[in-house]
VMD Tcl script that draws the C-alpha trace (Angstrom):
set ca {
  {-37.15 35.25 -128.14}
  {-34.38 37.87 -128.16}
  {-34.81 40.96 -126.00}
  {-32.67 44.06 -126.40}
  {-32.08 47.11 -124.24}
  {-29.71 50.05 -124.31}
  {-27.21 48.43 -121.96}
  {-27.19 44.78 -122.94}
  {-28.47 42.07 -125.22}
  {-29.48 38.73 -123.86}
  {-31.32 35.66 -125.01}
  {-34.08 34.36 -122.78}
  {-35.55 30.92 -123.34}
  {-39.23 30.47 -122.81}
  {-39.68 28.41 -119.63}
  {-40.67 24.80 -120.18}
  {-42.41 24.83 -116.82}
  {-46.19 24.73 -117.23}
  {-48.28 27.13 -115.18}
  {-51.78 26.07 -114.14}
  {-54.30 28.28 -112.33}
  {-56.94 26.53 -110.23}
  {-59.83 28.01 -108.28}
  {-59.93 27.16 -104.58}
  {-60.95 28.59 -101.19}
  {-64.72 28.47 -101.64}
  {-67.16 27.79 -98.83}
  {-67.73 24.14 -99.68}
  {-66.35 21.45 -97.40}
  {-63.90 20.31 -100.07}
  {-62.79 23.84 -101.03}
  {-59.17 23.10 -100.11}
  {-59.09 19.83 -102.05}
  {-57.25 21.33 -105.06}
  {-54.27 22.14 -102.81}
  {-53.69 18.42 -102.25}
  {-53.16 17.82 -105.99}
  {-49.44 18.71 -105.96}
  {-46.44 16.92 -104.48}
  {-45.08 20.06 -102.79}
  {-47.25 22.85 -101.41}
  {-45.64 26.17 -100.45}
  {-47.05 28.24 -97.58}
  {-45.70 31.49 -96.19}
  {-45.87 32.91 -92.69}
  {-45.05 36.35 -91.41}
  {-43.22 36.79 -88.15}
  {-45.20 37.70 -85.00}
  {-48.53 36.82 -86.59}
  {-51.04 34.18 -85.56}
  {-51.83 31.56 -88.17}
  {-55.50 31.94 -88.97}
  {-58.06 31.73 -91.75}
  {-57.14 29.47 -94.67}
  {-53.84 28.45 -93.06}
  {-55.72 27.13 -90.03}
  {-58.20 25.33 -92.28}
  {-55.30 23.76 -94.16}
  {-53.65 22.73 -90.91}
  {-56.89 21.20 -89.68}
  {-57.30 19.28 -92.94}
  {-53.81 17.86 -92.40}
  {-54.56 16.77 -88.86}
  {-52.62 19.60 -87.22}
  {-49.34 18.52 -88.83}
  {-48.31 22.08 -89.69}
  {-48.71 23.68 -86.27}
  {-47.23 20.59 -84.61}
  {-44.09 20.89 -86.76}
  {-43.88 24.65 -86.20}
  {-44.16 24.22 -82.43}
  {-41.64 21.38 -82.42}
  {-39.06 23.38 -84.38}
  {-39.90 26.72 -82.71}
  {-40.67 28.17 -86.12}
  {-41.39 31.87 -85.86}
  {-41.57 33.06 -89.45}
  {-38.35 35.09 -89.61}
  {-37.31 36.01 -93.15}
  {-35.68 33.00 -94.80}
  {-36.61 30.58 -92.02}
  {-38.18 27.52 -93.59}
  {-39.60 24.20 -92.56}
  {-40.32 21.13 -94.69}
  {-43.20 19.10 -93.28}
  {-43.99 15.56 -94.38}
  {-47.73 14.97 -94.73}
  {-49.95 12.05 -95.70}
  {-53.24 12.66 -97.51}
  {-55.01 9.44 -98.60}
  {-55.37 9.10 -102.37}
  {-53.74 12.49 -103.02}
  {-50.29 13.39 -104.46}
  {-49.37 15.84 -101.66}
  {-46.20 14.66 -99.89}
  {-44.54 17.75 -98.40}
  {-45.51 21.24 -97.26}
  {-42.78 23.89 -97.34}
  {-43.46 26.69 -94.85}
  {-41.36 29.79 -95.55}
  {-40.91 32.70 -93.15}
  {-41.39 36.11 -94.77}
  {-40.35 38.24 -91.81}
  {-42.24 41.13 -90.29}
  {-45.20 42.71 -92.09}
  {-43.72 45.15 -94.58}
  {-40.75 42.93 -95.42}
  {-42.66 41.18 -98.20}
  {-41.00 43.18 -100.95}
  {-40.39 41.89 -104.47}
  {-36.80 40.60 -103.91}
  {-37.98 38.59 -100.92}
  {-40.75 36.96 -102.93}
  {-38.25 36.28 -105.69}
  {-35.99 34.60 -103.13}
  {-38.91 32.60 -101.74}
  {-39.79 31.32 -105.22}
  {-36.13 30.35 -105.74}
  {-36.17 28.33 -102.53}
  {-39.44 26.59 -103.39}
  {-38.37 25.64 -106.91}
  {-34.98 24.40 -105.71}
  {-36.58 22.27 -102.97}
  {-38.97 20.73 -105.52}
  {-36.06 19.84 -107.80}
  {-33.97 18.48 -104.93}
  {-36.83 16.19 -103.91}
  {-37.34 15.06 -107.50}
  {-40.91 16.37 -107.56}
  {-42.65 17.17 -110.82}
  {-45.03 19.82 -109.52}
  {-45.50 22.34 -106.75}
  {-48.38 24.52 -105.64}
  {-48.48 28.15 -104.51}
  {-51.71 29.48 -103.01}
  {-52.81 33.11 -103.29}
  {-54.91 33.28 -100.15}
  {-58.31 35.01 -100.22}
  {-59.03 38.13 -98.22}
  {-56.93 40.59 -100.21}
  {-58.42 43.98 -100.94}
  {-59.20 44.89 -104.51}
  {-56.33 47.40 -104.35}
  {-53.95 44.48 -103.87}
  {-54.73 42.92 -107.25}
  {-51.95 44.92 -108.88}
  {-49.60 43.46 -106.28}
  {-50.88 39.96 -107.11}
  {-50.07 40.51 -110.78}
  {-46.59 41.75 -109.87}
  {-45.81 38.80 -107.61}
  {-46.96 36.28 -110.21}
  {-44.85 38.00 -112.87}
  {-41.90 37.52 -110.52}
  {-42.80 33.82 -110.20}
  {-42.81 33.40 -113.99}
  {-39.45 35.13 -114.32}
  {-37.88 33.15 -111.46}
  {-39.12 29.82 -112.84}
  {-37.42 30.59 -116.17}
  {-34.16 31.50 -114.42}
  {-34.11 28.32 -112.31}
  {-34.86 26.24 -115.40}
  {-31.75 27.61 -117.06}
  {-29.60 27.37 -113.91}
  {-30.53 23.88 -112.68}
  {-28.57 20.98 -114.17}
  {-31.34 18.40 -114.30}
  {-34.63 19.98 -113.22}
  {-37.50 17.62 -112.46}
  {-40.11 20.33 -111.88}
  {-42.53 20.43 -114.81}
  {-45.59 22.22 -113.44}
  {-46.37 25.05 -111.03}
  {-49.97 25.33 -109.90}
  {-51.31 28.60 -108.52}
  {-54.44 28.36 -106.37}
  {-56.65 31.43 -105.99}
  {-60.22 32.65 -105.66}
  {-62.42 33.13 -108.70}
  {-62.16 36.91 -108.17}
  {-58.35 36.86 -108.28}
  {-57.99 34.43 -111.17}
  {-57.84 37.05 -113.92}
  {-55.14 39.00 -112.09}
  {-53.11 35.84 -111.47}
  {-53.30 34.91 -115.14}
  {-52.25 38.43 -116.19}
  {-49.21 38.19 -113.93}
  {-48.20 34.80 -115.30}
  {-48.60 36.12 -118.84}
  {-45.65 38.48 -118.36}
  {-43.04 36.58 -120.37}
  {-40.02 38.87 -120.27}
  {-37.16 38.99 -117.81}
  {-38.05 41.62 -115.20}
  {-34.50 42.66 -114.32}
  {-31.95 43.65 -116.95}
  {-29.41 41.62 -114.98}
  {-30.68 38.96 -112.58}
  {-29.20 39.65 -109.14}
  {-30.40 36.24 -107.93}
  {-32.04 37.46 -104.69}
  {-32.17 34.88 -101.91}
  {-33.80 34.85 -98.51}
  {-31.55 32.12 -97.09}
  {-28.12 30.68 -97.73}
}
mol new
graphics top color blue
foreach p $ca { graphics top sphere $p radius 0.5 }
foreach p [lrange $ca 0 end-1] q [lrange $ca 1 end] { graphics top cylinder $p $q radius 0.2 }
display resetview
């Protein structure tokens, strides 16, 4: 596909990475089970906030491995701070959980999410993993659905950029986990198949 604008002309390849949307976070005992179906799971944490809700349920399902690692490394959630936790889930593909600090509430702007996606995709490729998972936690207000669509459009764009920029990418699939209510908005965001920035400024949240 060739896209043109007044200032430049560029060719953008369609990403070969497959996007899959799976429903999770119900009230059933196995509601978090879909999150164990990837080799690398990406979780975010804001600074100065207490891990609660789905994060706590996920930590409990993993035997407290997440909070233990965060306490051991004094992980606070500052922007760009990240922690790779090795986990073992019997009969499931999940091998690592990448916890990424997103800074103080209000710092979660589009370039920071773009940088977080860059980090996650690069870590997956460095580990030789074929898939990674990104949860869209429940509890968002209906007004936030537009933000969900925007953030998933950023994910699609970033995945295409890393595919072109990585020498030998191993990542083949990105799974997005969400509630049934958010699914349509997630799919609309992932359906945005054009480069969002005229010139990619390659935002990063860590060196």
